[in-house]
C-alpha distance (Angstrom), angle and dihedral (degrees) to the residues before:
residue distance angle dihedral
X1 . . .
X2 3.78 . .
X3 3.86 131.7 .
X4 3.86 98.7 -159.6
X5 3.80 108.6 20.6
X6 3.79 116.7 -165.0
X7 4.02 104.8 -120.4
X8 3.79 114.6 -118.3
X9 3.79 92.4 -116.2
X10 3.80 89.5 65.1
X11 3.75 87.6 54.1
X12 3.85 89.1 72.4
X13 3.82 91.4 53.9
X14 3.87 89.5 50.8
X15 3.78 89.2 57.9
X16 3.85 91.8 64.1
X17 3.78 109.9 130.9
X18 3.85 89.5 -138.7
X19 3.76 88.3 69.8
X20 3.82 88.7 76.3
X21 3.78 87.7 72.2
X22 3.84 88.5 67.0
X23 3.79 101.9 25.0
X24 3.78 112.0 27.6
X25 3.85 108.1 -176.5
X26 3.79 92.6 -154.9
X27 3.85 93.5 54.1
X28 3.83 91.9 39.4
X29 3.76 96.9 51.5
X30 3.75 102.1 23.3
X31 3.86 92.6 94.9
X32 3.77 90.6 51.6
X33 3.86 111.8 32.5
X34 3.75 126.4 71.2
X35 3.85 134.0 171.4
X36 3.71 113.7 -77.1
X37 3.75 97.7 26.2
X38 3.74 128.3 130.8
X39 3.80 109.9 -127.1
X40 3.80 126.6 -169.4
X41 3.78 119.3 -153.8
X42 3.78 114.2 -173.2
X43 3.84 114.1 -166.0
X44 3.86 93.8 19.6
X45 3.76 94.2 165.8
X46 3.81 108.2 -173.7
X47 3.78 94.3 -20.9
X48 3.79 109.4 -92.9
X49 3.77 86.9 149.5
X50 3.86 99.3 23.2
X51 3.81 98.6 69.9
X52 3.86 93.3 49.9
X53 3.83 90.6 46.3
X54 3.88 88.1 51.3
X55 3.84 89.5 53.2
X56 3.79 89.0 48.0
X57 3.73 96.8 53.2
X58 3.71 94.2 46.2
X59 3.67 132.2 -154.9
X60 3.79 94.8 -44.8
X61 3.75 93.5 48.3
X62 3.78 134.1 78.1
X63 3.79 139.2 -143.2
X64 3.81 118.1 -156.5
X65 3.73 105.7 -157.2
X66 3.90 113.9 -161.7
X67 3.75 121.2 -165.7
X68 3.83 135.2 160.6
X69 3.78 94.6 -148.9
X70 3.76 124.8 73.9
X71 3.78 93.0 -154.5
X72 3.81 91.2 58.0
X73 3.79 92.7 49.4
X74 3.89 90.1 47.7
X75 3.71 94.5 54.5
X76 3.88 90.9 43.8
X77 3.81 90.4 51.5
X78 3.76 92.4 52.7
X79 3.82 92.5 45.9
X80 3.81 90.7 48.0
X81 3.79 91.1 49.1
X82 3.83 92.8 49.7
X83 3.82 89.4 49.0
X84 3.78 92.6 50.0
X85 3.79 90.9 -118.9
X86 3.81 104.5 107.1
X87 3.80 92.8 102.3
X88 3.83 89.2 63.8
X89 3.73 95.4 48.8
X90 3.81 129.0 77.6
X91 3.80 109.4 -158.8
X92 3.80 113.4 -153.8
X93 3.67 130.9 177.2
X94 3.76 112.9 -143.6
X95 3.91 107.7 -128.4
X96 3.75 136.6 -157.5
X97 3.83 88.1 -99.5
X98 3.87 94.9 61.9
X99 3.72 141.7 -82.3
X100 3.71 98.1 -48.8
X101 3.73 96.5 -129.1
X102 3.78 101.9 131.4
X103 3.89 90.3 112.5
X104 3.77 90.3 56.9
X105 3.84 101.9 54.5
X106 3.83 108.4 148.2
X107 3.86 92.6 -9.5
X108 3.86 102.9 98.0
X109 3.79 118.6 96.9
X110 3.77 100.1 -174.1
X111 3.85 138.5 13.3
X112 3.78 121.6 -158.2
X113 3.78 106.0 -160.5
X114 3.81 98.5 179.0
X115 3.86 118.3 175.4
X116 3.77 91.6 -26.1
X117 3.76 114.5 97.1
X118 3.82 94.4 72.1
X119 4.00 84.6 62.5
X120 3.75 93.7 54.0
X121 3.86 114.9 98.2
X122 3.80 96.5 -155.0
X123 3.77 110.4 36.9
X124 3.87 91.7 177.5
X125 3.87 90.7 58.8
X126 3.86 91.0 44.3
X127 3.88 93.9 53.7
X128 3.83 91.0 41.4
X129 3.89 89.4 57.5
X130 3.80 92.6 44.4
X131 3.89 90.5 48.5
X132 3.85 89.2 52.9
X133 3.72 92.9 49.8
X134 3.80 98.0 46.7
X135 3.78 120.7 84.2
X136 3.79 117.8 -127.9
X137 3.79 106.5 -77.8
X138 3.79 90.6 25.2
X139 3.80 119.2 141.0
X140 3.77 135.7 -133.3
X141 3.76 123.3 -160.5
X142 3.75 113.8 -161.1
X143 3.73 117.9 -169.4
X144 3.89 123.7 175.7
X145 3.86 130.7 -177.9
X146 3.75 114.4 -107.0
X147 3.84 89.6 -142.3
X148 3.97 90.7 61.2
X149 3.84 101.7 28.8
X150 3.78 125.4 54.0
X151 3.79 121.4 -147.2
X152 3.74 88.7 -108.2
X153 3.86 93.1 50.1
X154 3.85 89.1 49.8
X155 3.80 91.2 52.2
X156 3.77 90.5 50.9
X157 3.77 88.3 51.3
X158 3.82 90.9 50.4
X159 3.88 90.1 48.5
X160 3.88 90.5 52.7
X161 3.93 89.3 51.1
X162 3.87 86.5 50.0
X163 3.81 92.3 53.4
X164 3.79 86.6 51.4
X165 3.84 88.6 59.1
X166 3.79 100.9 -97.9
X167 3.82 117.8 139.2
X168 3.83 124.6 -158.1
X169 3.75 116.6 -97.6
X170 3.78 129.5 -162.8
X171 3.77 109.9 -83.1
X172 3.83 103.0 -138.8
X173 3.75 93.5 -141.6
X174 3.80 139.4 -21.2
X175 3.69 102.8 -61.6
X176 3.88 95.7 -173.5
X177 3.72 134.4 -108.7
X178 3.77 113.8 36.6
X179 3.79 105.1 -36.7
X180 3.66 142.5 173.1
X181 3.82 134.9 176.3
X182 3.81 114.2 -142.8
X183 3.80 131.2 -174.6
X184 3.81 134.2 -154.7
X185 3.75 101.9 -128.7
X186 3.74 118.8 -127.4
X187 3.77 138.9 84.7
X188 3.79 115.8 -51.3
X189 3.70 115.4 -122.0
């Protein structure tokens, strides 16, 4: 399902603790994530963001970690087990038949699409799937790396999200990279 898939060996570099100096998960997701939430993370890789998200949602919450590569999910599973967080994380492999989110329709509170949308071959399908999974009032944070995604490409991505029904939301602060906060309009429940 991806055009340019990040190879598993890069996944180990992405786990570098120094990365928190640039992309601190607590600061990035703090304005969005609360205990008890259901969070979807497409393109989770080896879980740099997944484990902090699992801590943030607490024991009553859930993180659905989507990945196209078995190796990434395997490493994430071991890391989550070691951290005592595996019971808060649902590891899912994206298949050829889609994202496998039918059981989540209208149940997701927040989606963290970090450095992943540029790897998706059909952005319209991606945003349509996210739209279905999000509850009304749910939020989507899209962050793309400036080194891979030009301003024009990012604007195109935001336009595709808009066609799926998302509206821009206030970005609490500069998140980094090219970023936008989007909301699925509707009454929050």
